[in-house]
C-alpha positions as CSV (number, residue, x, y, z in Angstrom):
1,M,228.4,36.7,393.9
2,K,225.1,36.4,395.8
3,I,224.8,35.5,399.5
4,K,222.4,32.7,398.6
5,D,225.1,31.0,396.5
6,R,227.4,30.7,399.6
7,A,225.3,30.8,402.7
8,K,224.2,27.3,403.9
9,P,220.4,27.1,404.4
10,K,219.4,26.7,408.0
11,A,217.8,23.3,408.7
12,P,214.2,23.6,409.8
13,P,213.8,22.7,413.5
14,V,212.3,19.4,414.6
15,E,208.6,19.8,415.4
16,P,207.9,19.8,419.1
17,G,206.7,16.4,420.5
18,V,207.8,13.1,421.8
19,Y,210.1,11.0,419.7
20,M,211.5,7.5,419.8
21,A,215.3,7.8,419.7
22,V,218.5,6.0,420.1
23,C,221.7,7.4,421.6
24,I,224.4,7.4,419.0
25,G,227.1,9.1,420.8
26,F,228.7,10.8,423.8
27,I,231.3,13.6,423.3
28,D,233.6,14.7,426.1
29,L,233.9,18.4,425.3
30,G,236.6,19.0,428.0
31,E,236.7,22.0,430.3
32,Q,234.7,24.8,428.8
33,Y,234.5,28.5,429.8
34,S,231.0,29.9,430.6
35,E,230.7,33.6,429.9
36,M,227.5,33.7,431.9
37,F,229.0,32.2,435.1
38,K,232.6,33.4,434.4
39,S,234.0,30.0,435.3
40,H,235.2,26.7,433.8
41,S,233.5,23.4,434.0
42,N,233.7,20.0,432.3
43,K,231.1,19.5,429.7
44,G,229.8,16.6,427.7
45,M,227.2,16.1,425.0
46,Y,224.8,13.2,424.2
47,I,223.6,12.8,420.6
48,W,220.4,11.0,419.7
49,E,219.0,9.8,416.4
50,L,215.3,10.3,416.0
51,I,213.7,7.1,414.7
52,G,211.8,7.6,411.4
53,E,212.8,11.2,411.1
54,T,215.1,12.3,408.2
55,I,216.5,15.5,406.7
56,E,217.8,16.2,403.3
57,I,221.5,17.1,403.3
58,D,223.3,17.6,399.9
59,G,220.5,15.9,398.1
60,E,220.5,12.8,400.3
61,Q,218.1,11.8,403.1
62,K,219.9,11.4,406.4
63,P,218.6,10.4,409.9
64,R,217.6,13.4,412.0
65,Q,219.7,13.9,415.1
66,L,219.5,16.1,418.2
67,S,222.1,16.7,420.9
68,K,222.2,18.2,424.4
69,E,225.1,19.5,426.4
70,F,225.5,18.8,430.1
71,T,227.8,20.0,432.8
72,I,229.5,16.9,434.1
73,S,228.5,16.9,437.8
74,S,227.6,14.3,440.4
75,S,225.2,16.7,442.2
76,N,221.8,15.2,442.7
77,K,220.4,18.5,441.4
78,S,222.4,18.4,438.2
79,N,220.6,18.1,434.8
80,L,222.9,15.3,433.8
81,R,222.0,13.2,436.8
82,K,218.2,13.8,436.3
83,F,218.5,12.7,432.7
84,I,220.5,9.6,433.4
85,E,218.2,8.5,436.3
86,S,215.1,9.2,434.1
87,W,216.6,7.4,431.1
88,N,217.6,4.3,433.1
89,G,214.5,4.3,435.3
90,K,216.5,4.2,438.6
91,S,217.9,6.4,441.3
92,Y,221.6,6.3,442.0
93,S,223.4,6.8,445.3
94,D,226.2,9.4,445.2
95,D,228.8,6.7,445.2
96,E,227.0,4.8,442.4
97,F,226.7,7.9,440.2
98,L,230.4,8.8,440.7
99,E,231.2,5.3,439.2
100,F,228.7,5.7,436.3
101,D,230.3,5.5,432.8
102,L,228.7,8.1,430.5
103,F,229.7,6.0,427.4
104,D,227.4,3.2,428.6
105,Q,224.3,5.0,427.3
106,I,225.5,4.8,423.7
107,G,223.1,2.5,421.8
108,K,220.4,2.8,424.4
109,P,216.9,3.8,423.3
110,C,214.6,6.4,424.9
111,Q,211.8,8.8,424.3
112,L,212.8,12.4,423.8
113,N,210.5,15.3,424.6
114,V,211.4,18.0,422.1
115,V,210.5,21.7,422.5
116,L,211.3,24.8,420.5
117,S,213.5,27.6,421.7
118,E,211.8,31.0,422.4
119,S,212.8,32.2,418.9
120,K,211.3,29.0,417.4
121,E,214.5,28.6,415.4
122,Y,216.0,25.7,417.3
123,S,214.8,22.3,418.7
124,N,215.8,21.5,422.2
125,V,215.7,18.2,424.1
126,D,213.7,19.1,427.2
127,N,213.7,15.7,428.9
128,L,213.6,12.0,428.2
129,M,212.0,8.9,429.4
130,P,212.7,5.2,429.0
131,I,210.8,3.2,426.3
132,P,207.5,1.9,427.7
133,R,207.4,-1.8,428.5
134,G,206.1,-4.0,425.7
135,F,207.1,-1.4,423.0
136,P,209.4,-2.5,420.2
137,V,213.0,-1.3,421.0
138,P,214.2,1.0,418.3
139,T,217.7,0.4,416.8
140,T,219.9,2.2,414.3
141,D,222.7,1.4,411.9
142,T,224.4,4.7,412.4
143,K,228.1,4.4,413.5
144,P,228.4,5.3,417.2
145,I,230.4,8.4,418.1
146,R,232.6,8.1,421.2
147,W,235.0,10.9,422.1
148,D,237.2,11.0,425.3
149,M,239.5,13.9,425.7
150,D,241.9,11.8,427.8
151,A,242.3,9.3,425.0
152,W,243.1,11.9,422.3
153,S,243.5,10.6,418.7
154,D,244.1,12.9,415.8
155,D,242.5,10.4,413.4
156,V,239.3,10.1,415.5
157,F,239.2,13.8,416.0
158,K,239.2,14.4,412.3
159,E,236.2,12.1,411.9
160,L,234.1,14.1,414.3
161,P,231.5,16.5,412.7
162,E,233.1,19.9,412.1
163,W,230.7,21.7,414.6
164,I,231.8,19.3,417.3
165,Q,235.5,19.8,416.5
166,E,234.9,23.6,416.9
167,K,233.4,23.1,420.4
168,I,236.3,20.8,421.5
169,K,238.8,23.4,420.2
170,K,237.5,25.9,422.8
171,S,238.4,23.5,425.7
172,T,241.3,24.2,428.0
173,Q,242.7,20.7,427.2
174,Y,242.8,21.4,423.5
175,Q,244.3,24.9,423.9
176,T,247.0,23.5,426.3
177,D,247.9,20.2,424.7
178,H,246.6,20.0,421.1
179,A,246.3,23.5,419.5
180,P,248.7,23.7,416.5
181,T,251.8,25.8,417.0
182,T,253.3,27.9,414.2
183,T,256.9,28.7,413.8
184,I,257.6,32.2,412.4
185,E,260.9,32.8,410.8
186,V,262.5,36.2,410.9
187,K,265.5,37.1,408.8
188,A,267.8,40.0,409.6
189,A,269.8,41.5,406.8
190,G,272.7,39.2,406.0
191,E,271.7,36.5,408.6
192,E,270.2,33.1,408.3
193,A,266.6,32.6,409.3
194,C,266.0,31.8,412.9
195,P,262.8,30.5,414.4
196,I,261.1,32.3,417.2
C-alpha cells in the first residue's frame, strides 16, 4: 500500500488578496486550553464563504471557505471586538458589546483580506471590512452553521464538519459533560461480570 493511496491531498491555499464573502457560520468552541499561555479561555470561530471561489472535493466543485478563531473577550483591544466593529462599521460601548450576539453576523457580507502564513501553506483572514456602499450585496445558498455549547444537541453535533467536531472535543465542556464513557467488565474466576 502506497502513502499516496491513503493520504488526503492538502488543499492549495487561497491566493492572498481581498475577497467578497458571506458569513455562513459561528461555532462556539467552548473553553479551550492554550499551550502557549498555559491557561483556558472561551473560543469561537467565524466561517466565511468566498464568493465566486470554488475548490474540487471528491470530484465536485464546492464553495471555498475560510475560518478564523477568536478568544471571546469584551476587551476593546481584543481581535474579536476589532473585527466586529470593522465589519459593522461602528464602535460599541463596553455595555453594548457585552450584549452583542455573535450569531447575528451569520448571513452578513463583508470583504476579507486574506494573507498567507509564513510557510505559505495556509491562508489566514487578516482583517475584514464592510461591503462598500453601492456595491451589490453578495449572497449564498449554503446552509448556515450555528453551534452553541450551551444548547448541546447530539444530532446537530454530528452534522458539523469533522475537523470542527475535533476542536469542540478538546473543550472542557465536552470533556466534562459529553465525552463518551466506557464500561469495562472484569470477571474473576467463578464470578459474574461486574462493571467498574
